N, C-alpha and C positions, 0 to 999 in steps of 0.2 A: 848408265850408272848414276850420273849426276842428277838425271831426271827422277830416278827412284828415290834418291835422298831428299830431294825437294818435296816430293809428294808426302813423305813421312813427316817432314817438318810441318807442312801445312796441316796435316791431320792432327798432329800434337797440339798445334796452336788453337785449332778449332775445338778440340776437346777441352783445353784449359779455359777457353772463353765460355764454354757451356757450364763448366763447374762454377765459375765466378757468378754467372747469372743465377744459377741455382742457389748459391749461398746467399746472395742478396735477397732473393725472393723469400727464402726461408727465414732470414733475419727479420725482414719486415713483418712477416706473418707472426713471428714470436712477439714482436713489440705490440702489435695489435691485440694479440691474445692476453698479454700481461696487462695492458691498459684496461681492457674490458673486465678482466678478472679483478683488478684493483678497484674499479668503480663498484662492482658487485659487492666486494668485501666491505668497502667503506659504507655503502648504504645499509647493509645488514648490521654492521657494528653500531652505527648511529641509532638505528631502531632499537637495538638491544639495550644500549646504555640509557636510552630515554624511556624505557618501558617501566611499568609499575612493578614488574617482577623483581627488578634489580634494586631500585630505590623507591619503594612505595611512599616513604615519608616526605619525599620532595614535593609530592602533590599537595601537601598541606602547608607548605612554606610559601608565604606571600612574596610577591615581587618587591624589590627594594626601591624606595623612593630616594630622590636626591638628598633630602634631609630626613634622618631616621625619626620615627614617631616616638611618643613619650613613655609608653608603658614598657616594663622590663621584659627582656627576652627570657624564655625558660631554658637557660643554658646551664650546663653542669660545670660552673667555674668554682674554684676554691674561695675566691674573694666574694664579699657580699655583693648582691645584685645592685646595690645602690652605688657601687663604684663604677658601674657600667652605664655610661651616658647614652649608649646607642641601644635601640631595641627595634623590633620589627612587627609588632602585632597591632599597632594602632595606625590608621591611615593619616592621622593628623601629624604634620611635621613639627619639629621643635624649632623654636626661635633661638637666636643667639643668647638672649637674656635668660633662657631656661638653663643654659650652661654656666653663665657668669653671675647669676643672682638667684639662687634657689628660693622658691616661694615657701616651701615647707622645711622646717627645721628638724622635724622628727625623722630619724633613720635608724637602721639596724647595724650600722658599721661598728666594728670594734675600734678601740683607740688606735691600734696599730694601723688599721685600714684608714681611719679618719686622718691621722697624722700624715700618712703617705699621700693621700689625695690633697690635703691642705698645703703640702710642701711644694706642689707643682708651680713652676714659674714660667710664664710665657717669654720666649726669646725675642719676640717682636715687641719693641718698646711702645710703638704707637698703638693705641686701642682702636679697634674697628667700629667703634660706636661712640656716641657722646657720653663720656664718663664724668659724672659729678662725684668728686671724692666725698666719701661719707665717714663719719666717726662712729665706730662700733662701741656702744656702751654695754659692758659685760658685768652683770651683777652676780656675785657669788653670795648666795643666800641659803638659809635653811628652808625657805619656802615663802614665808610671809614677807610682805613689802609694806612696812608701816608708813613709808614716805611716798607711796605711789601717787597720791593726789598732788604732792609737790612736784614730782617728776613729770606728771601729766601736764602741769602748767608750764614746766620748763620746755618740754618738747612741742607744745601746741603751736601750730602754724609753720612748722619746719620740716614737713614731710619731704623725703627725698634727700635729706642731708644727714640722716642718722639711721642707725639700726640698733636693735635691742636684743640682748641674749641673756637668758636666765639659767643659772646652774643651781637647781634646788635639790633638796633631799629626794631620793627616788620615790619615797612613799608619800610625797606631797602631791595631792591630786587636784587641789583647788585651781580653777581656771578663771582668770580675770574676764570681765565682760568684753564683748566684741568691740566695743567702743574704745577700749583701753589700748595704749601702745604696748602693753605687756601681754596682750592676748595671743596665745599660741606662740610665744617666744621662748618657751622652755626647751632646752636642748636635752638629748639623752644624757642623764647624769648618773653618778655613782656616789656612794656614801663618802663623806669627808670627815676626818678626825682632826681636831685642832692640834697643831704642832707636828703632825705626821706628814710623810711625803704625799699622801692623798690630797693634801691641800694644793700642792703644786700640780698634781695630776688634773685637778679641777680647773686650775688656771690655764694649763696647756689645752685642755679640752675646750674651754671657752674660746681661746685664740684660734684653734683649729676650725671650729664651726664658723667663726666669724670670717676666717680667711677664705672660705668657700664662696663668699660674695666678693667678686673682684672689684666692686666699687668701694669696699671698705679700705680706707687708707690709714686711719689712725685707730688705735685700740686702747681703751681705758678700762681698767679693772676697778670695780666699786663693790662695796658691801651694802647690805640692807640698812645699815646705820649711817650711810653717807648722804650728804646733802650737797646741792650745787651752791656756789657762792656768787655766781654771775649768771646772766641770762644766756640763752643758747647761742646767740649770735657772737657774743664775746668769747665763749668757750670754743666754739667751732673755729673762729678766726685764729685764736691763739694756738690751737693744736695744728690745724691744717697748714698754717704758714710757718710753723717752727722747723728749724733745720735739725733739731735733735729730738731724741726720745727722752722721756722723763722716768728714769729708773734710779732710785736712791742707791748709791754704791759708795762705800768709804771703808778705809782700813781702820778697824777698831782694835786697839792693842789690849783691851781689857779681857777678862775671862769670858764675857758674853760676846766677844768678838773673836780674836785669834785663839782664845781658850777653847773654842768649840771645834777647832780644826782637828781632823782625824788623820794621823800619819799614814793610815792605810789608803788614803786618797792619792798619795804620791805614787808615780810621777805625773799622773794625769792632771791633778790639781795640787799645786805646791802652796806652801804657807804664804809666799809672796803674792800668789794669785788670790788668796782668800779675802773676801769682802763681806760686809754686812750692809743691810738696807731695809727699807720699808717694803711690806708685801704689796702695797697698793701702787701700781705702776701705770704708765702710758707709753706705748711704743708705736713706731711707724711700721708700715707693712714689711719692709725688708728685715727688720729686727724680729718681728713676729714670726716670720718664716724660719729664721735661724733658731728660734726657741722651740717651735714644734717639731723641727727636723733634727734636733741635736741628738746624735747617736753616741757621743763621746762622754760628755760631762754629767748629764742627768743620771745615767745608770750608776755612776760613782757616788753622787749625792744620795740617791735612793738607797744604796747599800750601806753607806758609812756616815750619813748625817742624820742621826736619830736622836730624839730627846736625851739630854738637854741641848742638842744641836737641832735647830728648827729650820727645815729645808726652805720654807717660804721666806725666811729672813736672809738666807745666804746664797741660794742657787742663782737667781737672776742677777743679784748684785755681783757675783763672781763671774757669771757667764758673759756679761757685757764687757768685762775687762779682757776676756779671751777672744770674743768674736765681734764685739761692737765698738772697737776702738775708734774714737772720733764721731760716733753716732749718738752718744749719750750725754745728757747734761749732768748726770750723777746726782740728781735731786728728784724728789717726788713732787707732784702737784696736788696731793691730798694731805691737808693739814691734820695732824693728830697731836694731842697733848700727852707727852710721856713724863711730864714734870713730877707727877706724884709717885713714880717708881712702881715696881711690881711687873708682873707678866702681861698686864693689860693696860691700855691707855685710859685716860679719864673719860667717863661717860657724862655728857651734858644733859641736864634735865630742864624742865619747863622754865624755871626761874632764871636760868642762865641765858636764855635767848632774848637778846636786846639788840637794837640797831647798832649801838656803839660796839658791842662784842663782835657782831658780824662784820662791821666795817674794819675792825682791827685785823680780822682774818683776811679781809679782802685787800687791804692796802697798807698793812702794818709791817711789811717786810720789803727788803730789797734783794734782787737777784739778777743774774744775767739772762738775757733772752736774745738769741741771734746776734751775739757779740756786743750787745748794748745793755744798759741797766733798765730794770723794770720794777715797778711796785706791784705788779700782778705776778705773784709767785705761786699761789695756791688757787686752783679752780674749784676744788671740792674740800669738804671737811667731814670728819667723823671724830668721836663716836657719839651719836645723838639718840637719846631715849625717845620712844614713841610719843611720850607726853609733850614733846616739843613741836609736834606737827601743827597744832592749832595756832600757836604764836608765829610759827614760820609762815603759815599761809596768810596771816594778816600782814606780816612785814614784807613778804616777797614781792607783791606787785609794785610797791613804791621803791623798795631798796634794790631789787634785782631787775625790775623792769620786765617782769614776766608778762607775756601776752595772755591776759585773762579775759 
């Protein structure tokens, strides 16, 4: 009886051992089958995804180089292609200077696109190249430049320390000769009306174009009737070494000052914020970026500062009190004679140009500069008639020390 029971137990154990071996063999066979099937599917999938039938346009797209080439990619973006520094159709790689100092001023960007691009600020303070600070000379003109020969003498011999920008009437087509510092320095411009917000639009447009060159550190606005009062070296040193910008800004209690304030500007701009000043300014890079990227105050001025409120006399003067506290000297460096009254300053003619007159403008004033006193308060002057060019060219070499 006991022997029979033992025989049954042995048979059951043998049968269980057989089932375990069968299960192990079956499992291994399934794993091998799944592995082989996976390899087959992966290979067919890869061939399918890389075939011309699925993405035929990929065959025409060139490989990417470490530095993208210079021509624009044909992409369907809503912004202008000039905002896209990267492109893929030219095998020639871009250099860093192509991003930091555009060679060509002409572009098809709208003001909105231009201001957006100009407002970009690098977060790394140290420049990755040898940067020589430049002064951007921005001329707001109808087109003609009656004092071009005088400015040519002013700039002569100082390449690499300045840049020139012209905002002329859109229909002005004349191009200075290739030898001129003004050759191909015209920016995309729009019509400007005296006393209208379009005047400030032009100023901001000049600033924005000049900001695209990362070497520009100081920005001075000039008119076609402006002349320099010192040589380039003196002007450059005075501006680059200044701790402040030069935007005329003061509280004028008269009708031509506070009397132009529009209550509809409140609360964005209050009467206590309201300032008046000269249109002709000079600013450092930090303040220039604030001006072109201002989303708060300029729309208010554009809507509510209309003649007899003149935007160019109040916008920047007020803005620097809001965003430029401690950055501004509150005075202009362009001398103008308003003593005769009226809406326009005195225009000087040929008989007015003498050495004594120019020396009075050069050293006849006292002002503060970097915390100390200085007799150099104005670097430029206006408003000069084209007839003054000849006597100015005769006086300039000796008086200004121009490199002729």
